[in-house]
C-alpha positions in Angstrom: 7.7 -7.1 -50.1 4.9 -9.2 -51.5 4.7 -11.2 -48.3 8.3 -12.3 -48.5 10.2 -12.1 -45.1 13.6 -10.3 -45.4 15.3 -11.9 -42.4 18.4 -13.3 -44.1 21.5 -11.2 -44.1 22.8 -12.4 -47.6 19.6 -11.3 -49.5 19.8 -8.0 -51.3 16.7 -6.0 -52.0 17.2 -6.3 -55.8 17.1 -10.1 -55.7 13.8 -10.0 -54.0 12.3 -7.9 -56.7 12.2 -4.4 -55.2 12.2 -1.5 -57.5 13.3 2.0 -56.8 10.6 4.0 -55.0 8.8 1.0 -53.6 7.4 1.1 -50.0 8.7 -1.4 -47.4 6.7 -2.2 -44.3 9.2 -3.1 -41.6 8.1 -4.5 -38.3 10.4 -5.4 -35.4 9.6 -8.1 -32.9 9.5 -6.9 -29.3 11.0 -9.0 -26.6 8.8 -10.1 -23.7 5.2 -11.3 -23.4 1.9 -9.9 -22.3 1.6 -8.5 -18.9 -0.8 -10.1 -16.4 -2.7 -8.3 -13.7 -3.4 -4.7 -13.3 -0.1 -3.1 -14.1 -1.9 -0.1 -15.6 -2.8 0.9 -12.0 0.7 0.3 -10.6 1.8 2.9 -8.1 -1.7 4.4 -7.7 -1.9 4.0 -3.9 -4.7 6.5 -3.6 -7.1 4.3 -5.5 -6.2 1.2 -3.5 -6.8 2.6 0.0 -10.4 2.8 1.3 -11.7 6.2 2.4 -12.0 6.4 6.2 -13.8 9.2 8.0 -12.3 11.3 10.6 -12.3 10.1 14.2 -13.6 12.1 17.1 -11.0 13.8 19.2 -10.2 12.1 22.6 -10.2 14.3 25.7 -6.6 15.4 26.3 -4.6 13.8 29.2 -4.0 15.7 32.3 -0.5 17.1 33.0 1.4 18.6 35.9 -0.5 19.4 39.1 -3.8 18.1 37.8 -2.3 14.7 37.0 -0.7 14.4 40.4 -4.0 15.2 42.0 -5.7 12.5 40.0 -3.1 9.9 41.0 -3.4 10.9 44.7 -7.2 10.3 44.7 -6.7 7.0 42.7 -4.0 5.6 45.0 -4.9 6.9 48.5 -8.4 8.3 48.7 -10.5 5.8 46.8 -8.9 2.7 48.3 -10.7 -0.6 47.8 -9.9 -3.1 50.5 -10.9 -6.7 51.1 -12.2 -8.1 54.3 -8.7 -8.9 55.6 -7.5 -5.4 55.0 -5.4 -5.9 51.8 -5.8 -3.7 48.8 -7.7 -5.0 45.7 -6.2 -4.6 42.2 -8.0 -2.7 39.5 -9.0 -5.8 37.7 -10.3 -7.6 40.7 -13.9 -8.9 40.6 -14.2 -9.4 44.4 -15.4 -6.4 46.3 
């Protein structure tokens, strides 16, 4: 009232000079400080992740009889051998 803080417990409103029907502006101090960073966007994962286009579908792998047939040709039909008759590995640069 009139710029006088009323923070002491022993003060009564009459001693300060308040009359009946007067308006009091009360403000309470909040605990904590200001927030730093972008807390307004907290939990918004959709905004943070970049948009990625769809990938093209890979050809599906062979199963069953077709897979066994492919393994047979890879292991026995298309043999790569060296000069001395030994097999070459798949990552070998000598041929």
